[in-house]
C-alpha positions, 0 to 999 in steps of 0.5 A: 511233437508238432513241427508245423501249423497249416492255417486256412485263410478266410474266416481263420486268419482274416474276417472275410467269410461274409465278404466272400459270401456277399460277392457271390450274390453281387456278381450274379445279381443281374440274373433273375432268381440268383439270390434264392438259388445261391442261398440253396447252394451255399447252405451246403458246408461242402458246396466246394470252392468258387468254381464248384459253386458257379458250376452248380449255379449255372447247371441249375439256373434257367438262363445262366451259362452264356457269355459273361454269365457262364461259370468261368466268367462269374468265377473270374468276376468274383475273384477280382471283387473278393481280392479288392475287398479282402485286402482291406478286411479286418483280421480274425481277433488275435491272428497277428499274435498267434502267428507271431508267437508260432513263428517265434517258436520256430514252427513251420507255418503255411496257408492253405486256401481255396482262393486261386494261388496268384490272387492269394499271394497278392492278398497275403503280400498286400496285408504284410503277412508273407514273411510269417509263412513258409508256404502260401498255397491256393487253387488249383491244388486242393487242401489235401494236396496242400497238406501233402506238399507241406509234409513233403517239404518238411519231411515230417509225418502227419502226426507232426502237423496241425491244420487250423480251419473253420469249415468241413472242407478243412476238417476233411482235408486233415482227416484224409491225411491223418494230421491233427485238426483244430476247428474254429467257430462259435457254432457247428454251422460250418461243420458236418461233424464236431471236430475233436478240438473246437475253439471259438477264439483263435488264441485258444489254439495255443494251449492245445498246441502246447498239450500236443508237444509244442514248447511253452508258447509265450 
């Protein structure tokens, strides 16, 4: 029986993956050769969060690492730029319908994101989504820790929890905690291995949840 669903945020509930990717290039564009290097780093599905990306960028770039071009400075500028733009980003098709249906069914809902916690809370509140979720979890805790926190707060076992996400990072968090995983994507581009459940449209998770033991979802 499923008692809770944890959602990744960017690319799963909000159509913001392209925004986040573009912001990496924008904040580093003043550094020569940054576009090519960032393309290489971001091609890895397990490149990590913004801090890991900019740490790698600075370690590999010949002139980055000083002043506002250090990893911390770049990540800070990136976070501020993303927040402004993601507040206005469109939702993933069907997101409001899905979370509304699951909330009505009495499921414990949480958000798990690689966005800094304080920034994430502001974005979720500004988008009018806060009331749907029992927990909104961001960094510095990682996604595995988010799942463990939900398990602790609900008193449930991993078999009672489903994680929904659009990346290998999401899938690995679910696999390492033994909870269910539903991948979202039209291709395997953001996954290293094919998820057991892979849907191209977010509302398609509803019949899967029903098969897992959620009461019929209207």
